[in-house]
N, C-alpha and C positions, 0 to 999 in steps of 0.2 A: 553457396546453396541457399535457397529462399525459404529458410525455416520460419515458423510463426514468431512474430515479434513479442508475443505475450504467452502466458501459460493458459491452461484450461482449454486447449484445443488439440486433444490427442489424435483425432482422426487426421487432421491436417499434418501433424508431426509425423505420423506413420507414413503418410503419403510422400512427404518430402525426403524421408530417410530411405524410402524404397522397401520398407519392411511390411510384412502382412500384419493386419490389425488382429491381435489375439481375441479370443471369445470373451475374456474377462480382462478388464483394465483397471489398475489402481492409479489414479491421476495425482501424483505428488507435485505436479507443476502448478496446481491451483492452490491459492493460499487463503481461501475462505474458511469459515468456521466448520470443523469437521463434526461437531456435535449438533444434531438436529433436534428440534422441538417435536414432541408428539403431535400428530395431526389434530388431536382434540384442542390444542392451543392455537391452531391456525384459524383464520376466519372461515365462515361457512361457504359452501358452494354458492348459495344465494348471494352472499356478499360479493364474491368474485364476479358473478354475472352482472350485478348492479354496477359495481365500480368500472367494469370493462365497457359499459354502455354510456357512461357519464363523461361529459367534459370535465377536465380538472379545474380547480381554482388556479387561475393563471398567476396569482400572487402567492400561492401556497401559505396563506395566512394562518390557517389552523396548525399546520406543521411547524411553521416558524414560531408560533406561540409555545408549542410543546418543547421545541428545541431550546428556546430561550429559557423556559422554566427548568429544563433538565440541566443546562449548562450554566445557569445563573448569569445570563447575559441580557442585554437589552434586545428587544425584537428588532430594532433598527440596525443592529450589528450582525444580522444573519441573512445570508443569501442561500437559497436552495436550488440545486442544479440537478441535471440528469446524470447522476453519478459524479464522483470526484473528477473523472476525466473531462467532463464538460466544464467543471469549475476551473480546471487547469487550462483548458483551451481558451476559455473566456478571459482568464487572467493574462495569457500570452497576447491575446488581442488587445486588451487594455494597455499593456506595456509595449505595444507594437513599435519597433524601431529602437527601443531602449537597449542599453547594454546589460546583458544578463550574465550572472555567474551561477554555476551549478556545482553543488558539492557531490562528487561522484566517487565510485560507481553508484548509480541510483536509477530510479524509474525513468525509462527512456522517453516518456511522453513530455517531460519538461523540455528536453532538448528539441524533440520533433515539433512541438507546438510553437516554441519560441523561434526556431529557424523559419517555420512557415509564416511567421508574422514579422519577418525582417529584423529580428533581434540578433546582433552580434553576440556570440556565446563564448564565454571563457569558463574553464572548469578547473577544479582542484581535485586531483585524484588520489585517494588513499590506497593503501596496500595492506596485504596480509601481515607484513613485517611490522607495521604500525598498529596492528589489531584493528584496521579499518577506521582509525581515528585521525583527526586533523588537529594540528597544533592551532591553538587559538590565534596566535600571531599570524599564521598563514591565512586563516579565515579573514582576519581583519585587513590583511594586505589585499586579498581579493575584493573585499568590500570597497576598498578605495577606488578600485578600477571599474566598478559596475554601478548600475542604477537599481538593479533588482537582484536579490540572491535567492535561489531555490534550494531547499534542503528537505530531506525526508526523515522523520523522527517518530518511531524507530525506522531505520533506513531499509529500504528494499533495494538490493537483495541480501545485504549482509546481515540484517537483523540487529545491528548495533545502534546505540544511542549516545548522544552527547550528554555530558554531565550538566546538571541543571544550572550551576553557577556559570559555567562557560557559555552556555546557550543564552542565558540572561544578559551576560556581558556583551555578547555579539548583538543581540536584539537592541540593547541599549545604545551601543555604538552606532548601529544602523540608523536608529531614530534621530540621534544627535546630528548625523550627517545627512538626514533627509533621504536615506536610502531605504527601499522596501525589502523586507524579508518575508518570503513565502515559506511557511513550514507545513509540510504535508504530514498530518497525523492519521493517515488511513488505517494504521495498524495499532493505534493507541489502545484500543479495547482489549488487545491480547497481551499487553504489557503488564505483567504482575509486579506491583510496587512501583509502577512508573508515574510520571508527572505529565501534565498537560500545560501548554502555554496559553490556553484560552483565557485564564484570569489576567494575563498581561495585556490583553486587547485594550482595556480602558486606559492603560498607562502609556502605550506606545501606538500612536496613530499610523505608523508605517509597518506595523506587524499584520500579517494576513495568515490565517490558519485555515487549512483545508482538512475536512473530515469526510469519511465515508461511512454509510450505513450498510453498504453492500456486503462487506466482508463479514461482519459479526452477525448479521440478522438473516443471512441466506437470501439476499435480494439482488444477486448478480444479474438476474434477468429483468428485474424491475427497474434497476438503476436509480439510486438516490444518494446524493452527497450534499455537502453544504460548506459554506465559507463563513468564517467569523472575522470581521474586520470593522474598521471605522465606518460611519454612516455614508461618507462620501464614496468610498470604494464600493460599498454595497449598492448604492444607487447607480453607479456607473456600470456595474455588472448586470443589473437588471435592464438597463438600456440596451445592452449588447445581446441579451438572451432572446432566442426565438420564442414566439408565443407558445404556450402549452408545452414547454419543454419537459416538465415533470408530470407524468400521467397520473390520473386519479388512482389507478391501481398502486402506483409507487407511493403516492402520498398517504393513502389509507393504510397500506401495509406498514409503512414507517410509524404512523400513529399507533397502529396496533401493537407493534413490538417495542416501541420506546419505553414503556413502563416496566418491561421485564428485566429489571436490573439484576435480580438473583441469577437469571440465566447467563448474563454477562459475567458476573462474578464467578460463577461455576466454571464457565468456559476458560476464563483467565487462569484460574487455579489448575484445571486439568491440563491446559497447554503448558504451563510452566513445569509441572511435574513430568509430563511426557517428554518434553524437550530435554530436560536434565537427564532423564533415564536413557533416552535414545542416544544423545550426543556423547554421554560417558561411555556407552558400549562401543560406539563407532570410533572414538579416539583410541580406546584400547585395541581395537581391531586394525589400527594402522591408517586411519584417516585424519586429515586436517578438517576441523569443523570450526566455523566462525563463532565468536562469543556473542551469540544472539540473545535478545531479550523478547523476541517476537515469535510468531507462529511458523517460522521457516528459518533455514540456516544455509550457509554455503558449505560445500563439501568437496574435497579432492583426495585421491589416493596419495599417500606420501611418496611411494616409490614406483608408481606406474602412471602412464598417461591417462587422461580422463575419457578420451573418446571411446575406447573399447568398453569402458564401464557404462557409458551412456547407451551404447548399442546393446550391451549385455542386459541391462535393465529393461530396455524396450522389448527385447525378445521374450522376457519373462512377464511382460504385461505391466511393468512398472514404469510410469512416465515421469521423468525428472524435468526440471526446467533448465534448458540450456542457457549459457551466459554469453553467447557470441555478440549480442547487441548491448551489452553493458560496458560502458567506457572503462577501460583498464582491466577488465576481466578476460576478454577475448576468447571465451570458450574454455578457459582453464579450470573452471569449477562447475559444479552442478548446484542448483538451488532446489532444496527439498522442503516440502511442507511438513509440519507436525500435524499428524492426523490421529485417529483413534488408536487405542492400545493394540487391537488386533491388526490393523493396517500397518502400524509402525513395526510390529513384530515381523510381518511379512517382508517389509523393506530391510530390516536389520538382518534377517536371515539371508536374503539375496546378497547383501553387501559383504557380510562375513564370508559366505561361500566364494564370492568372487575373488577375495583376497588370497584364497588358497589355490586358485587356478594357475 
């Protein structure tokens, strides 16, 4: 079945499943920020009209300066792209033909982009039994066999994260072996009490960190992400990037929202609280829930198949993310976003009722 490869496409999902689209849909397949800023804090209509009519700064210099100040990095260490997805695609082009390792199950675009650029791919797949964690020794073994290692932190779709000491050891080992490590921190902003690897950039020239502004600031339509890496990598990415990749609208919206740090802190706190509340209820109701630190989690019924649950939720207008295209999951789980209290309560109600059918 040709189901959508990503979330946030409920119309297409209903088409491929053959189910009628309900009048009202709650999309738990999309993992962007569920908390919206009031319209008063958005740019004016006049701003939007002006930005839409202007050519963008092809070098995104003002946004790079703002990101460098925010992240306390050198401007020469930052590359801005049309969403994290373009950053990943350009990295795959940069490493064309190189041996790539992927820590899975994870975001499918790493594999798709690398295969499209002639990279032989090897993967290390974790399981529920290991709480979706990898032994450091196994990661180091994979590192020996590849030129570039991709991993997501916190990981999509499990929501889990490596311990800081283990990840530091892995990055250090890669640098000593002149192997590149690409760490995707697209969901870092939602991780309460988490850590970032950005400060390690200055110490490890083979470390590349990918970030997204799409998820936290409601910029899914605008598309803006960035890479932090050593100056050589940044310059090579710029040479591969098509002109005017990042629109004026995207750049200006990012500049507008970046200073709103209290909004990010509030979101992080609310997500952590809601995730703990919801997952506790679901575990008591008879579901396995992954030990997530992010704004989503994996779920499966303990004593029932998952496919009837998926269709049951869709019939009620609740859209989960299927896991058929995640290596090692093969559709046996659903990924669900953490949303607002009201939306989460509707999901919990449906899931607890389903267990009694």
